N, C-alpha and C positions, 0 to 999 in steps of 0.2 A: 504494500500500500504506500509506504514511504517513497518508493521508487517512482510510482506514478505521479505523486504529488510533486516530487522534485522535477520530473520531466515536464509536467504541465506548467511549472513556474519558469524553469531555466530555458526551455526552447523559445517561448515568446520573448523573454528578456534578451536572449542572444540574437534573435532576429531583429528586434527593435534597435539594439545597440549597433548591429552591423549596418542597418539602414541609416542611422544617425552618423556613423563614421563615414559611410559612402557619401552622404549629403554634404558633410563638412569638406571632404577632400575634393568633391567636384563642383561645389557652388560657393564655398567661403574662401578657400585659400588657393584657388586655381590660378594658373598663369593668365595673363591678359596682355594683349598686344594693342598698343596705341600707335596710330599712324600719323605722319605729318599731313596737314591739311592741303599742302601744296606739293607740286612736282618742281624740283629745282632744274633750271635750264642754264647751262653755261656754254660759252663759245670758245673754240680754239681754232684760229684761222677762220675758215668758213663752215666748220663742222659744229653741229649742236650736240650737246650731251645732256641727257635727262637722268635725274636721280630721284629715288624715293628714300625716305628715312622712317624708321619705326623703332619702337622700344618695347621691351617686356616690362610692363608696369604692374604686373601681378606680383605674387609673393614667392613663386617657385620658378626654377629654371625650365626652359623648353628645350628638349633635345631632338636631334635628327630632324631639323627644320627644312622644309622645302618651300621655296618662294616661286610663285607663278604670276606672270603679268598677262592678262587676257584683254584684248581690245575687241569690243563688240561694236559693229557698225550696222546700222539699219539702212536699208535701201541701197545697198552696194550693188547687188545683182538683181534682186527683185524688190519691188517697192515696200512690201510689208515684212520681208524676212530680215532677220539679224544674222549677219555673218560673223564668225569668230576667228580672230587671228591671235595665236599665242606668240607673244613677243619675247625674244631671248633676253635673259638677264646675265650680267657678268658673274654673278655668284648665286646660283639658284639652290644650292645645298649648303646649309650652315650646321655644323655639328652641335652647337649649344648656344643658346641665348640666355644670358644671365639677367636676373631681375635688377632693375635700376633702384629698387627699394632696399635690396639686401647688400649690394656691392659698394665698396668705397669709391671706385672709379665708375662713373655713370656712363657705361658704353651703350651706344645706340648703333643699330645696323644701318648700312647704307648700300643700296642696290642701284646699279646703272643699267639702263636699257641699251641693248646692242641691236639697233634697228637695221644695220647692214647685214645681220645674220638671220633675217627672217627666212623661214624655210621655203623652198621652191614649191612645195605643195599648195601654198597660198596664192601663188602667182596666177592660178587659173581664173580667179575672179577679181584680180586687180588690173587697173588700166596699164597699158604698156609704158607710159611715161613714169608711172610710180614704180613698176618693176625695174626699169632702167636705173632709177635713183637708188633703189635698194641695192642693186648689184654694184653700183659704184660708191656706195656708202655715203650718199649725200641726201638721203631722205630725212625729213623732219617729222616729229610726232604730230605737229599741227596739220601737215599735209595728209597724213593718214586719218586723223580725226575729222577732217573736212570732206572725206570721200562720199559719204552717204548723207542721209537726211538727219541722222542722229548718231552720236558715238559716245561711248563711255569706256574708260580704262579701269579694269578691276585688278587690284593687287591682292593676291591670296597668300596668306602665310599659314602653313600647316605643320604641326609638330606634336611631340609627345610630352605630356606632363612628367617631370622627373620622378615623382613619387608614385602616383597612381598608374602611370603608363597609359592613361587614356589619351587618345588622339584629339587634339583641339584644332579647329580651323577658324581663322579670322580673315575678314575681307574688308576692303575699303574701295569705294567707287570715286573715280576722278573724272572731271569734265575738262574740256579744253581751257576753260577759264581758270582752272587751278594751276596752270603752268606759269611759274614766276621766274624772272631772271634773277640770278644770284646763287649763292651757296648756302648750305645749311649751317646755322650757328653751331659751335662745337658742343654746347651743353644742352641743346634742346632740339625741337622738331620744327623750328621756324626757318624760313628762307630769308636771308639778309643779303643786302647788296655788297 
């Protein structure tokens, strides 16, 4: 009889405490990515360079991080369809992103678009003058975003929580108006001249 009473009490208590621990790990102390509101544009000779900046503003590290830049253009080939072009980044795999809340040196990640490396498989629905500019690495992000009737650039950051091992994905949408001339300040996420 004592065994049944012990089981009836301990099993629900164990289940409830496991749910509470799961909730705390996944909703209270999880990693969080904060993105810069702007895209930095700098020039060298006649070439434009575009950069994004983001930070882990959560309480834990994010490991095995993958970054993806996805350009969505409406009306490129057909008036109501959205075409998607995945834009190459200079560093799409990052082993670990430390929390800016926990570390002494507040490191933030910086990614650069490599527009001259856009895959040939996207050339089938791009105009010839644009594919020529991609080939000779003189294309600008503004030219790509002005191809259709609407465009948005989505930056996706995906990685694993260091403690729970759960995969987290964060995304931020940019418009052409978010492109600003200048570099990112060293200690934050803002573009300065």
